[in-house]
C-alpha positions in Angstrom: 0.0 0.0 0.0 1.3 3.4 -1.0 1.7 6.1 1.6 -0.1 9.3 0.4 1.6 12.6 0.8 -0.7 15.6 1.8 -0.8 18.8 -0.2 0.8 20.6 2.7 3.7 18.2 2.8 4.2 18.6 -1.0 4.2 22.4 -0.7 6.6 22.3 2.2 8.9 20.2 0.1 8.7 22.7 -2.8 9.5 25.5 -0.4 12.6 23.7 1.1 13.8 22.9 -2.4 13.3 26.5 -3.5 15.3 27.7 -0.5 18.1 25.3 -1.4 18.2 26.6 -5.0 18.3 30.2 -3.8 21.1 29.6 -1.3 23.1 27.6 -3.8 22.7 30.4 -6.4 20.9 28.2 -9.0 17.3 29.5 -9.1 14.9 28.4 -11.8 12.5 31.4 -11.5 12.9 33.7 -14.5 12.7 36.7 -12.1 15.5 35.4 -9.9 17.6 34.3 -12.9 17.3 37.8 -14.3 18.7 39.2 -11.0 21.7 36.9 -11.3 22.3 37.9 -14.9 22.2 41.5 -13.9 24.9 40.7 -11.3 22.6 41.5 -8.5 22.9 39.5 -5.3 20.1 37.1 -4.4 18.6 37.6 -1.0 16.8 34.9 0.8 13.4 36.4 1.6 9.8 35.2 1.7 9.2 36.9 -1.6 12.2 35.2 -3.2 11.0 31.8 -1.9 7.5 32.6 -3.2 8.8 33.5 -6.6 11.0 30.4 -6.8 8.4 27.9 -5.6 5.4 29.4 -7.3 3.6 29.6 -4.0 2.0 32.8 -2.7 3.5 34.7 0.2 0.2 34.5 1.9 0.3 30.7 1.7 3.8 30.7 3.2 2.8 33.0 6.1 -0.5 31.2 6.8 0.3 27.5 6.3 4.1 27.3 6.5 5.3 29.8 9.2 8.2 27.4 10.0 9.8 28.4 6.7 
């Protein structure tokens, strides 16, 4: 029997992966890639994580405050 993963767990995983990509300097978000190309530093922020993961800031604040 397969263990099901909840939507909250999937979103939390997306957020953690997004944080890792930002910290490592390899974002996939076009907005963050443009910052890198413009030689601007990436800052780890809720907005950056939201942009990178495709999750709204409101979702992060409401459902994932541990992030």
